[in-house]
C-alpha positions in Angstrom: -74.7 75.0 186.8 -73.5 76.4 190.1 -71.2 74.1 192.2 -73.6 73.7 195.2 -76.5 72.8 192.9 -74.3 70.4 191.0 -73.5 68.6 194.2 -77.2 68.5 195.3 -78.5 66.8 192.2 -76.6 63.5 192.6 -77.4 63.4 196.3 -81.1 63.7 195.6 -81.1 61.2 192.8 -79.0 58.8 195.0 -81.6 59.1 197.8 -84.4 58.3 195.3 -82.4 55.3 194.1 -82.0 53.9 197.6 -85.7 54.3 198.2 -86.5 52.3 195.1 -84.3 49.4 196.0 -86.8 47.6 198.1 -88.3 44.5 196.4 -91.6 42.5 196.7 -91.8 39.6 199.1 -91.5 36.7 196.7 -92.0 33.0 197.4 -94.2 31.3 200.0 -94.3 30.4 203.7 -96.0 27.2 205.1 -97.3 27.0 208.6 -98.4 23.7 210.3 -99.1 21.9 213.5 -100.9 24.8 215.2 -104.0 23.9 217.2 -107.3 25.9 217.2 -110.8 25.7 218.7 -113.7 26.1 216.3 -117.1 27.6 217.0 -119.0 25.3 217.1 -116.2 22.8 217.6 -117.2 20.5 214.7 -115.9 20.9 211.2 -119.3 20.4 209.5 -120.8 23.3 211.4 -118.0 25.7 212.1 -118.7 29.4 211.7 -115.5 30.9 213.2 -111.9 29.7 213.8 -110.1 30.7 217.0 -106.6 32.2 217.3 -103.4 30.3 217.8 -99.9 30.9 219.1 -98.4 27.5 218.5 -98.2 27.2 214.7 -94.7 26.5 213.3 -93.1 27.6 210.1 -92.3 24.3 208.3 -91.1 25.5 204.9 -90.2 28.7 203.1 -89.2 29.8 199.6 -88.1 33.1 198.0 -87.5 36.2 200.1 -88.3 34.4 203.5 -85.1 33.6 205.4 -84.4 29.9 206.0 -84.0 30.7 209.7 -87.7 31.2 210.0 -88.3 27.4 209.8 -89.1 26.3 213.4 -90.3 29.7 214.6 -93.7 30.0 216.3 -96.5 31.9 214.5 -99.3 33.8 216.0 -102.7 33.6 214.3 -105.8 35.8 214.9 -109.4 34.4 214.9 -111.5 34.8 211.7 -115.0 34.2 210.5 -115.7 31.4 208.0 -117.5 33.3 205.4 -116.8 34.6 201.9 -116.4 38.3 201.7 -114.3 41.3 202.9 -112.7 40.6 206.3 -110.0 43.1 207.1 -107.7 41.7 209.8 -104.4 43.5 210.3 -101.4 41.3 211.3 -103.7 38.2 210.7 -100.6 36.1 211.3 -97.2 37.1 212.4 -93.8 35.5 213.0 -90.5 37.0 214.1 -87.2 35.4 213.0 -85.7 35.0 216.5 -84.4 31.4 216.2 -80.8 31.5 217.6 -78.0 31.7 216.5 -78.8 32.7 212.9 -82.1 34.6 213.3 -82.3 38.1 211.6 -84.7 39.6 214.1 -87.1 40.7 211.3 -90.9 40.2 211.5 -93.0 38.8 208.8 -96.8 39.1 208.7 -100.0 38.9 206.6 -102.9 41.3 206.6 -106.1 39.5 205.6 -108.3 41.6 203.2 -111.0 39.1 202.2 -111.9 35.5 202.2 -112.4 34.4 198.6 -113.7 30.8 198.9 -114.8 28.3 201.5 -115.1 24.5 201.1 -116.7 22.9 204.1 -117.7 19.3 204.6 -118.3 17.1 207.8 -114.6 16.2 207.8 -112.8 19.1 206.0 -112.5 22.8 206.0 -110.6 24.7 203.3 -110.5 28.5 203.2 -108.8 30.7 200.7 -108.2 34.5 200.9 -106.2 37.4 199.7 -104.4 40.3 201.4 -101.0 41.8 201.9 -97.7 40.3 202.9 -95.5 42.6 205.1 -92.1 42.7 206.8 -90.2 45.3 208.8 -87.2 44.4 206.8 -86.5 47.7 204.9 -85.3 45.7 201.9 -88.8 44.3 201.3 -92.0 46.0 200.1 -95.5 45.2 201.1 -96.8 42.7 198.5 -100.2 41.3 197.5 -100.5 37.7 198.6 -102.8 34.7 198.5 -103.6 32.7 201.6 -105.0 29.1 202.1 -106.0 27.4 205.3 -107.0 23.8 205.9 -108.3 21.5 208.6 -109.3 17.9 208.3 -110.5 15.2 210.7 -111.6 11.6 210.1 -114.8 12.1 212.0 -115.1 15.9 212.0 -114.3 16.2 215.8 -111.3 17.7 217.5 -108.4 15.9 219.0 -107.8 16.8 222.7 -110.3 19.6 222.4 -108.6 21.3 219.4 -108.1 20.9 215.7 -104.7 20.9 214.0 -104.4 23.2 211.0 -102.0 24.0 208.2 -101.8 27.2 206.1 -99.8 28.6 203.2 -99.2 32.0 201.8 -97.9 32.7 198.3 -96.9 36.1 196.9 -98.6 37.3 193.8 -95.3 39.0 192.8 -97.1 42.3 192.1 -95.7 45.3 193.8 -98.1 47.3 196.0 -98.4 50.9 194.9 -96.8 53.2 197.4 -99.7 55.7 197.2 -97.6 58.1 195.2 -95.0 58.7 198.0 -92.1 58.3 195.6 -93.7 60.8 193.2 -94.3 63.2 196.0 -90.7 62.9 197.2 -89.5 63.3 193.6 -91.8 66.3 193.1 -90.7 67.9 196.3 -87.1 67.4 195.3 -87.7 69.1 191.9 -89.5 72.0 193.7 -86.5 72.3 196.0 -84.1 72.4 193.1 -86.2 75.0 191.3 -86.2 77.2 194.4 -82.4 76.8 194.7 -81.9 77.7 191.1 -84.0 80.8 191.5 -82.0 81.8 194.6 -78.7 81.4 192.7 -80.2 83.4 189.9 -81.1 86.3 192.2 -77.6 86.1 193.8 -75.9 86.2 190.4 
């Protein structure tokens, strides 16, 4: 093998190895104490839940950094109904809590609501989607979402309900759409072209 080609092979393989080092977002994140307005604003009749910007991360496990605890979470509105409901960046939190924050963002894309339990005093919603982060060490990961509101008489306190939610990773890596194979294939094509060039020059 020619010297230049010999040097190129480990560089290409090394690049592929770096691209493959990202890992799924494992563990879970709990969000509580946020307040939302329902439509209509009674638990037994609610058909949609409003957005929120005052939820707080109260507990984390797995890949989520401990510094997220205490950071504010932004939530988008959603419809209370089973079925597909595609909402990108459904909730989002940035680890900005000084002095140990990492600056990375963590979010969840809602794909569907899988179950709804609704009574005059309780609302429990479960869904599925994709957990994301702009941390390059973490891959997008399928995740499960749960959301709950309860009230002794089904009415809000000071005009709004307090909610809590939880996300748990399914620990199954999201396919990358064949990007790694495309890159690998392109690398092999490039190597083949170089080999032919060297052959012609020989």
